[in-house]
C-alpha positions as CSV (number, residue, x, y, z in Angstrom):
1,M,-21.4,2.7,12.9
2,Q,-23.0,0.5,15.6
3,V,-21.9,-3.3,16.3
4,I,-22.7,-5.7,18.2
5,V,-19.3,-7.6,18.6
6,P,-19.4,-11.3,17.9
7,N,-17.6,-13.9,20.0
8,L,-14.2,-12.0,19.8
9,D,-11.2,-10.9,21.9
10,P,-10.3,-7.2,22.2
11,L,-7.4,-7.4,19.6
12,E,-9.7,-9.5,17.2
13,A,-12.6,-7.2,17.6
14,M,-9.9,-4.4,16.6
15,E,-9.2,-5.8,13.6
16,W,-12.8,-6.5,12.8
17,I,-13.8,-2.9,12.9
18,R,-10.6,-1.8,11.0
19,N,-11.6,-4.5,7.7
20,R,-14.7,-2.5,8.0
21,S,-13.4,1.3,8.3
22,T,-12.7,3.4,5.4
23,T,-12.3,7.9,5.1
24,T,-14.5,9.8,3.0
25,E,-12.1,9.1,0.3
26,G,-11.8,6.0,0.2
27,Y,-8.6,4.6,1.7
28,P,-8.4,1.5,4.2
29,F,-7.5,1.4,7.6
30,Y,-4.0,-0.3,9.2
31,L,-4.0,-1.5,12.9
32,F,-0.5,-2.0,13.8
33,S,2.0,-2.1,16.3
34,N,6.3,-2.2,16.6
35,F,9.0,-2.9,18.3
36,A,10.1,0.5,20.0
37,T,7.2,1.7,21.5
38,N,4.1,0.2,23.6
39,R,1.2,1.6,21.6
40,L,-1.2,0.1,18.9
41,F,-1.3,2.5,15.7
42,F,-4.7,2.6,13.6
43,I,-4.1,4.9,10.5
44,D,-5.1,5.2,7.6
45,L,-3.2,5.0,4.4
46,G,-3.7,7.6,2.6
47,N,-1.7,9.6,5.7
48,M,0.8,7.3,5.3
49,L,1.2,7.6,1.4
50,S,1.7,11.3,2.2
51,Q,4.5,11.1,4.7
52,T,8.0,12.4,3.6
53,P,10.4,9.5,3.9
54,L,12.3,9.0,6.9
55,N,15.5,9.1,5.1
56,E,14.8,11.4,2.3
57,K,18.8,13.2,2.1
58,F,20.1,9.9,2.7
59,P,18.3,7.1,0.8
60,Y,19.0,2.8,1.6
61,M,21.1,2.1,-2.0
62,Y,21.1,-1.2,-3.0
63,S,24.1,-1.9,-6.5
64,Q,26.2,-4.5,-7.6
65,S,29.2,-2.4,-6.2
66,N,28.1,-1.3,-2.7
67,A,26.6,-4.6,-1.7
68,T,30.1,-6.2,-0.8
69,V,32.4,-2.9,-0.3
70,D,32.2,-0.8,2.6
71,N,32.1,2.7,2.5
72,P,31.0,6.2,4.3
73,N,27.5,5.1,3.7
74,R,27.4,1.7,5.3
75,M,24.1,3.0,7.4
76,M,22.4,3.3,4.3
77,K,23.4,0.5,2.4
78,I,20.9,-2.5,1.3
79,Y,22.8,-5.5,2.4
80,D,20.7,-7.8,0.6
81,Y,16.9,-7.9,-1.0
82,N,14.2,-10.6,-1.8
83,V,11.3,-9.8,-4.3
84,D,9.2,-13.4,-3.5
85,Q,6.5,-12.5,-5.5
86,L,6.1,-11.8,-9.5
87,E,4.3,-9.3,-10.4
88,N,0.6,-10.7,-11.4
89,T,-1.5,-8.3,-12.3
90,Y,-3.9,-11.1,-13.9
91,S,-5.0,-11.4,-10.3
92,L,-5.7,-8.0,-9.7
93,I,-8.2,-8.3,-13.1
94,K,-9.6,-11.7,-11.7
95,D,-10.7,-10.2,-8.4
96,G,-12.1,-6.9,-9.6
97,Y,-9.5,-4.4,-8.8
98,V,-8.7,-3.3,-12.1
99,G,-11.8,-3.0,-14.2
100,A,-15.3,-4.6,-12.8
101,E,-18.9,-3.9,-11.8
102,H,-19.6,-4.4,-8.6
103,S,-23.2,-4.5,-7.1
104,F,-25.0,-4.2,-3.7
105,F,-28.1,-5.3,-3.0
106,D,-30.3,-4.5,0.4
107,I,-32.0,-7.6,1.5
108,T,-33.7,-5.5,3.6
109,T,-35.4,-2.9,1.2
110,G,-34.6,-4.4,-1.7
111,R,-32.3,-1.7,-2.9
112,Y,-29.6,-2.6,-5.6
113,I,-26.6,-0.4,-6.4
114,K,-24.4,-0.8,-9.4
115,K,-20.8,1.0,-9.2
116,N,-18.2,0.6,-12.0
117,F,-15.1,0.2,-10.7
118,S,-11.7,1.8,-12.6
119,V,-8.2,1.1,-10.8
120,H,-7.4,4.5,-12.5
121,R,-10.0,6.6,-12.1
122,D,-11.2,5.5,-8.7
123,V,-7.1,5.0,-7.4
124,Y,-5.1,6.5,-9.0
125,D,-6.6,10.0,-9.7
126,K,-7.3,9.8,-6.0
127,T,-3.7,9.5,-4.7
128,E,-1.2,10.8,-7.6
129,Q,-0.9,14.0,-5.2
130,L,0.0,12.2,-2.1
131,N,3.7,12.2,-3.8
132,T,3.8,14.0,-7.0
133,R,7.4,12.4,-7.8
134,Q,5.9,9.1,-7.6
135,S,2.4,8.4,-9.3
136,R,3.0,6.4,-12.5
137,P,0.5,4.0,-11.8
138,I,1.7,0.1,-11.0
139,V,-1.1,-1.2,-13.6
140,S,0.1,0.8,-16.4
141,Y,-2.4,3.0,-18.8
142,D,-0.7,1.3,-21.7
143,H,-2.8,-2.1,-21.2
144,V,-5.7,-2.8,-23.5
145,I,-8.2,-5.7,-23.6
146,D,-10.0,-5.7,-27.2
147,E,-9.1,-2.1,-28.2
148,T,-10.6,-1.3,-24.5
149,L,-8.1,0.1,-21.8
150,V,-7.9,-2.4,-19.1
151,S,-9.5,0.0,-16.3
152,E,-12.5,0.8,-18.0
153,Y,-13.2,-3.4,-19.2
154,R,-15.3,-5.1,-17.0
155,S,-13.7,-8.4,-16.5
156,R,-16.0,-9.6,-13.7
157,K,-19.3,-8.9,-12.1
158,L,-19.6,-9.2,-8.3
159,Y,-22.5,-9.1,-5.9
160,N,-22.9,-8.8,-2.4
161,A,-25.6,-8.5,-0.2
162,Y,-26.3,-6.7,3.1
163,A,-28.7,-6.0,5.7
164,S,-30.3,-2.4,6.2
165,K,-32.1,-0.9,9.4
166,N,-30.7,-2.7,11.8
167,F,-30.1,0.3,14.1
168,V,-32.6,3.3,14.2
169,D,-29.8,5.4,14.9
170,Q,-26.7,4.3,13.4
171,K,-25.9,2.2,10.2
172,A,-24.5,-1.5,10.6
173,Y,-21.8,-3.0,10.2
174,T,-22.3,-3.5,6.2
175,E,-24.2,-0.5,5.8
176,E,-23.8,2.6,4.7
177,A,-25.6,6.1,4.6
178,D,-25.2,6.7,0.5
179,E,-24.2,5.0,-2.7
180,G,-20.9,6.7,-2.2
181,G,-20.3,4.6,0.5
182,H,-20.3,1.3,-0.8
183,G,-17.9,2.5,-3.5
184,R,-15.5,3.7,-0.9
185,K,-15.5,-0.4,0.1
186,V,-14.6,-1.5,-3.1
187,V,-11.9,1.6,-3.5
188,S,-10.4,0.3,0.1
189,L,-9.9,-3.5,-0.9
190,A,-8.7,-2.2,-4.1
191,M,-6.1,-0.1,-2.5
192,K,-5.0,-3.1,0.1
193,S,-4.5,-5.1,-3.2
194,L,-2.4,-3.4,-4.8
195,L,0.0,-2.7,-1.7
196,E,0.2,-6.9,-1.6
197,K,0.9,-6.9,-5.6
198,N,4.8,-6.6,-5.6
199,P,6.4,-6.1,-2.0
200,M,10.0,-6.4,-1.4
201,E,12.0,-7.3,1.7
202,I,15.3,-5.6,2.0
203,T,17.9,-6.2,4.9
204,V,19.6,-3.1,6.5
205,D,21.4,-1.7,9.3
206,G,18.8,-2.4,12.6
207,R,20.1,0.8,14.4
208,D,17.8,3.1,12.7
209,F,14.8,1.3,13.5
210,I,15.5,-0.4,17.0
211,V,17.0,3.4,19.0
212,G,15.0,6.3,20.8
213,G,11.8,4.9,21.7
214,E,9.6,6.4,18.4
215,S,8.3,4.6,15.9
216,K,10.2,4.4,13.0
217,S,9.6,1.5,11.0
218,I,5.8,0.4,10.2
219,G,3.7,2.5,8.6
220,N,6.7,5.0,7.8
221,I,7.8,5.9,4.2
222,I,11.6,4.9,3.4
223,K,13.6,6.3,0.0
224,V,15.2,3.4,-1.6
225,I,17.3,3.6,-4.9
226,F,18.4,0.7,-6.8
227,K,20.8,1.7,-9.7
228,A,19.8,0.8,-13.2
229,T,21.7,-2.2,-14.8
230,D,23.2,-1.5,-18.4
231,H,20.5,-4.6,-19.6
232,G,17.2,-3.0,-20.2
233,H,17.6,0.6,-18.5
234,A,19.5,2.4,-21.3
235,G,19.6,6.0,-20.5
236,Q,18.4,5.8,-16.5
237,K,20.1,6.5,-13.9
238,I,17.8,4.5,-11.6
239,D,15.3,1.9,-11.8
240,R,12.8,3.4,-11.8
241,K,10.6,0.1,-10.9
242,M,12.7,-1.1,-8.3
243,S,13.2,2.2,-6.5
244,G,10.9,4.5,-4.9
245,D,9.2,6.2,-1.4
246,Y,8.5,2.6,-0.2
247,L,6.0,2.0,2.7
248,V,7.1,-0.4,5.8
249,V,4.6,-3.1,5.9
250,A,6.9,-5.6,8.2
251,A,9.9,-5.7,10.4
252,R,12.1,-8.3,11.6
253,H,14.9,-7.6,13.7
254,V,18.0,-9.6,13.8
255,F,20.3,-9.8,16.7
256,A,24.3,-11.3,16.8
257,K,27.0,-10.7,19.2
258,E,28.5,-8.6,16.6
259,K,26.0,-6.8,14.7
260,C,22.0,-6.5,14.1
261,R,20.3,-5.9,11.1
262,T,17.0,-5.7,10.3
263,K,14.7,-7.1,7.9
264,L,12.5,-5.1,6.1
265,L,9.2,-5.9,4.0
266,I,8.5,-2.5,1.9
267,S,5.7,-1.9,-0.8
268,K,4.4,0.8,-2.9
269,I,1.4,1.1,-4.9
270,S,2.9,3.1,-8.2
271,N,6.2,4.4,-9.4
272,Y,8.9,7.3,-9.9
273,N,8.1,9.3,-12.7
274,S,11.6,9.9,-14.0
275,D,15.1,8.2,-13.4
276,I,16.2,11.5,-11.2
277,Y,15.5,11.5,-7.5
278,T,15.0,14.5,-5.9
279,Q,16.2,15.8,-2.2
280,G,12.8,17.5,-0.8
281,S,9.8,17.1,0.1
282,N,7.0,15.0,-1.8
283,A,4.9,18.2,-2.7
C-alpha cells in the first residue's frame, strides 16, 4: 500500500495506517504500548488470540466466597469485576456485522463489487481453530429471523465508494488488488466490533503486570474463571459465559502505600465449549 500521509503527527499517521491494515485472513491490527516497556506493538488479532494464556495453570478466579477471604491463591484472586455494557446483538446487526450485503463501487473504473457477509462463515469459521476449547460464538447459531439463520439474513445493504489507479505500481489507501481484499475489510471491522461487544473490567493484584520489564498486560491472553451460581447454571461447574480466555485490551495500575492493584479491561469473541476448564495448551 502506498500513501501520502495527510497533516498528521507520527502517532496519528501510525493509527491511520493501522485502521486500514489487515492480514490475508482479514484479522485487524492493533497498535499499543504498555507500562512495562518503552516499545510500541503492532500485532494482528489472530496472533493475539492464538496465544496460550499467561496464567494457564493458575487462572484468575472469582466467586462470592473468595472475594472476601484470604487464601493461598491470593495472587490469582479477582477482587472485583464490572460488566459496564449489556450485550447488544441488535447493534451488531444494525451495523452490518452479523448478516449484511456490503457493496464497493470504484469511482475511477466504474467497477462494482458485492460481498454477502455472514459472521459465522466469515469470522467464526476462521477463528474456531485459534482456541479449540473456546469456539462457541457469542452470536449464537440458534438465532433466526423469519426462519433464516441470523448470519444469513440480509439485514442491511451498505455501500462504499473508493478510487483506484492513484499510483502506477502500488494500491492506494482504499484500494484493493482483488475482490477478496474488500471482503477482508468487512471481516476486519466485524472482528473489532465483536471484541467490543461485551468487555469486562476485573481488579487483580498488580505485581503480576509491573515487574520484570516484559509485556504482560495489553495484547496478552489471561484465563479467567467465574464459578457457576445456583440459579441458571444447574450442573455446571463454571459460568461459561463469564469465564474464558480473555484478551487484555487496556490496563490501569492503581498504587497505594500498602498495595498495588491493576484494573484490566478484557474481552473475548467466543465462549468456552464446556464447563470444564482444562490445563494445557490451546491446541
